[in-house]
C-alpha positions in Angstrom: 36.9 4.2 48.4 33.2 3.2 48.8 31.6 6.7 48.5 29.2 5.8 45.8 28.3 2.4 47.1 25.6 1.5 49.6 26.9 -0.3 52.8 24.2 -3.1 52.5 23.1 -4.9 49.3 19.9 -7.0 49.3 19.3 -9.5 46.6 15.6 -9.8 45.8 13.8 -12.1 43.4 10.4 -10.8 44.4 8.9 -7.9 46.3 9.5 -8.3 50.1 7.6 -5.7 52.2 9.8 -6.5 55.3 12.8 -4.9 53.5 10.9 -1.6 52.9 9.3 -1.4 56.4 12.4 -0.7 58.5 14.4 2.4 58.8 17.8 1.2 57.6 19.6 3.5 55.3 22.3 3.3 52.6 20.9 0.2 51.0 21.2 -1.1 47.5 18.6 -3.6 46.1 19.6 -6.0 43.4 16.7 -7.5 41.5 17.7 -10.8 39.9 14.9 -13.1 38.8 15.7 -14.9 35.6 12.6 -17.2 35.5 9.7 -15.0 36.3 7.6 -14.1 33.2 6.0 -11.2 35.1 9.3 -9.8 36.3 8.7 -6.3 34.8 5.6 -5.8 36.9 7.4 -7.1 40.0 10.4 -4.8 39.3 8.2 -1.8 38.9 6.7 -2.4 42.3 10.2 -2.8 43.8 11.5 0.4 42.0 8.6 2.5 43.4 9.5 1.3 46.9 13.2 1.9 46.4 12.5 5.5 45.3 10.3 6.0 48.3 12.9 4.7 50.7 15.8 6.3 48.7 17.4 2.8 48.2 19.6 2.4 45.1 18.2 -0.1 42.6 20.3 -2.4 40.4 18.9 -4.8 37.8 20.6 -8.1 37.0 21.6 -8.8 33.4 18.9 -6.7 31.7 19.9 -3.2 30.4 16.5 -2.4 28.8 14.7 -3.2 32.0 17.2 -1.2 34.1 16.6 1.8 31.8 12.9 1.4 31.8 12.6 1.5 35.6 15.3 4.2 35.9 17.6 1.9 38.0 20.8 3.2 39.4 22.8 0.5 37.8 23.2 -2.9 36.4 24.5 -6.1 38.1 26.6 -8.6 36.0 26.7 -12.1 37.5 29.9 -14.1 37.4 28.6 -16.4 34.6 28.1 -13.4 32.2 31.3 -12.8 30.3 29.8 -10.3 27.8 31.3 -6.9 27.0 27.9 -5.4 26.1 27.9 -3.4 29.4 30.9 -1.3 28.6 29.1 1.9 27.6 26.9 2.1 30.7 28.7 5.1 32.0 27.1 7.1 29.1 23.7 6.1 30.5 24.8 7.0 34.0 24.4 3.4 35.2 26.8 2.0 37.8 28.1 -1.4 36.9 28.4 -4.1 39.6 29.6 -7.6 39.1 30.3 -10.8 41.0 33.3 -13.2 41.1 34.5 -16.3 42.8 38.2 -16.3 41.9 41.0 -14.2 40.5 40.2 -15.0 36.8 36.6 -13.8 37.3 37.8 -10.7 39.1 40.0 -9.8 36.1 37.0 -10.3 33.9 34.8 -8.0 36.0 37.5 -5.4 36.0 37.6 -5.6 32.2 33.8 -5.2 32.2 34.4 -1.9 34.1 32.6 -3.0 37.3 32.8 -0.3 40.0 32.4 -3.0 42.6 32.8 -6.7 42.7 30.8 -9.0 44.9 33.3 -11.6 46.1 31.8 -14.9 47.2 31.3 -17.1 49.0 32.8 -15.6 52.2 31.5 -18.3 54.5 30.2 -21.9 54.0 27.1 -22.2 51.8 25.1 -25.2 50.6 25.7 -24.4 47.0 29.6 -24.5 47.0 32.1 -26.7 48.7 34.8 -24.1 48.9 34.6 -20.7 50.6 37.1 -17.9 51.1 36.8 -17.1 54.8 38.3 -13.9 56.3 42.0 -14.3 55.5 41.7 -15.3 51.9 39.0 -12.6 51.3 41.3 -9.9 52.8 44.3 -11.2 50.8 42.4 -11.0 47.5 41.0 -7.5 48.3 44.4 -6.1 49.1 45.9 -7.7 46.0 43.4 -6.1 43.6 42.8 -2.3 43.4 39.0 -2.3 43.2 36.0 -2.1 45.5 34.8 -5.4 46.9 31.5 -6.4 48.6 31.3 -9.5 50.8 28.7 -12.0 49.7 27.8 -15.6 50.5 27.0 -17.6 53.6 26.4 -14.5 55.7 23.9 -15.3 58.4 22.9 -14.2 61.9 25.6 -16.4 63.5 28.6 -15.2 61.6 27.4 -11.6 60.9 29.7 -10.2 63.5 32.8 -11.5 61.6 32.1 -8.9 58.8 33.9 -6.3 60.8 37.2 -8.1 60.2 36.9 -7.9 56.4 38.6 -5.4 54.2 35.3 -3.9 52.9 32.7 -1.5 54.0 29.9 -3.2 52.1 28.2 -6.6 52.3 25.4 -8.4 50.5 22.9 -10.9 51.6 20.5 -13.3 49.9 19.1 -15.8 52.4 19.8 -13.5 55.4 17.1 -11.1 54.1 14.7 -13.8 53.0 13.9 -15.0 56.5 12.5 -12.8 59.2 14.6 -14.4 62.0 17.8 -13.5 60.1 16.7 -9.9 59.8 15.8 -9.7 63.5 19.0 -11.2 64.8 21.2 -9.2 62.5 19.4 -6.0 63.7 17.8 -4.9 60.4 14.2 -5.4 61.2 12.4 -4.5 64.4 8.9 -5.8 65.2 
């Protein structure tokens, strides 16, 4: 089911040397920074480190930039409803997307996403509602596609990921703070 997907996805908006210091394997890095004017230089630095560590690299919402840095794929956020990503298989780019509900899942399937980041799994400051384990599993069994758990994952609920119907998970704030990395077992001092 998840043969082509990394087990761990890390969202980065800037270079973070802690991510590239450790010996974790089977990692995908998703670069998403919509505000940085120097994002190309930042992404080139991240791409070099990804190649060195053999991490897969995905660029959010920018096909030209993904092709320029020879990324492994493209990431389509839930707010992007465009169909301009449909011919990415010809360019050998894997398409990933994110969704928060069934309507958005159908949209990501129509955009030919190989995997869908379903979020939020646990409570986050950004959203009132979250799926939790049972609803996440219900949705993943009801749809025949690959899902990645995202949202609200921290060092305290990390152990609950074993109960989800997925082999992959993604983190944003978990990988931004060193204490989260340490407690989750991804970074050793």
